[in-house]
C-alpha positions in Angstrom: 28.7 -145.1 21.8 27.6 -145.1 18.3 25.2 -142.5 17.1 21.7 -143.7 16.5 20.7 -144.1 12.9 17.6 -142.5 11.5 14.8 -144.9 10.8 14.3 -146.3 7.5 11.5 -144.7 5.5 8.4 -146.9 5.0 9.0 -149.1 1.8 6.9 -151.7 0.1 8.6 -155.2 0.4 9.6 -154.9 -3.4 11.1 -151.4 -2.7 13.1 -152.9 0.1 14.3 -155.8 -2.0 15.3 -153.2 -4.7 17.4 -151.2 -2.4 19.0 -154.3 -0.7 19.9 -155.8 -4.1 21.2 -152.5 -5.5 23.4 -151.9 -2.5 24.7 -155.6 -2.8 25.5 -155.1 -6.5 27.3 -151.8 -5.5 29.3 -153.7 -2.9 30.4 -156.3 -5.4 31.2 -153.6 -8.0 33.4 -151.8 -5.5 35.3 -155.1 -4.8 35.8 -155.6 -8.5 36.7 -152.0 -9.3 40.3 -152.2 -10.7 41.1 -148.7 -9.6 40.6 -149.7 -5.9 41.4 -153.5 -6.0 44.5 -155.1 -4.3 44.0 -158.7 -5.5 42.6 -160.5 -8.4 40.9 -163.4 -6.4 38.6 -161.1 -4.5 37.6 -159.4 -7.7 37.0 -162.8 -9.4 34.8 -163.9 -6.4 32.9 -160.7 -6.5 32.2 -161.0 -10.2 30.9 -164.5 -9.8 28.5 -163.2 -7.1 27.5 -160.3 -9.2 25.4 -162.6 -11.4 23.4 -163.8 -8.6 22.9 -160.2 -7.1 22.2 -158.8 -10.6 19.3 -161.4 -10.8 17.9 -160.4 -7.5 17.9 -156.7 -8.7 16.1 -157.6 -11.8 13.6 -159.8 -9.9 12.8 -156.8 -7.3 12.2 -154.5 -10.2 10.1 -157.0 -12.1 8.0 -157.6 -9.0 7.5 -153.9 -8.7 6.3 -153.6 -12.2 4.1 -156.7 -12.0 2.4 -155.2 -8.8 1.7 -151.9 -10.7 4.3 -149.9 -8.9 5.2 -148.1 -12.0 6.9 -145.1 -10.4 10.1 -145.2 -8.4 9.9 -142.7 -5.4 13.5 -141.6 -5.7 13.7 -139.4 -2.6 12.4 -142.0 -0.3 14.7 -144.6 -1.7 17.6 -142.3 -1.6 16.9 -141.8 2.1 16.7 -145.4 2.7 20.1 -145.9 0.8 21.6 -143.2 2.9 20.5 -144.8 6.2 22.1 -148.1 4.9 25.5 -146.4 4.2 24.8 -146.1 0.4 27.0 -143.0 -0.3 30.2 -144.8 1.2 29.3 -148.0 -0.7 28.7 -146.1 -3.9 32.0 -144.2 -3.5 33.9 -147.5 -4.0 32.5 -147.9 -7.5 34.2 -144.5 -8.7 37.6 -143.9 -9.9 39.8 -142.5 -6.9 41.3 -138.9 -7.3 44.8 -138.9 -8.6 47.5 -139.1 -5.9 50.1 -136.6 -6.6 51.6 -135.1 -9.8 
């Protein structure tokens, strides 16, 4: 049986969209990462989709700004990202450690 995940913290709709869009961009960047990729076609498709997801990320931030949400509540958003497996997803964007001498 899978362990029960902690609940997501309370977020505004725009904050939720920001977190979702940011994690989607991370997923795509992880697929494009040449240090981790296996095939060019998957990276190409991810790069094409990145344009749409980056626009969604921009739109979420613009909406927050328009609504007067001028502060980012980083600890709360970080908790939400951890619940949504953000640490694993972000790790795919990094360069992996060397494998041997």
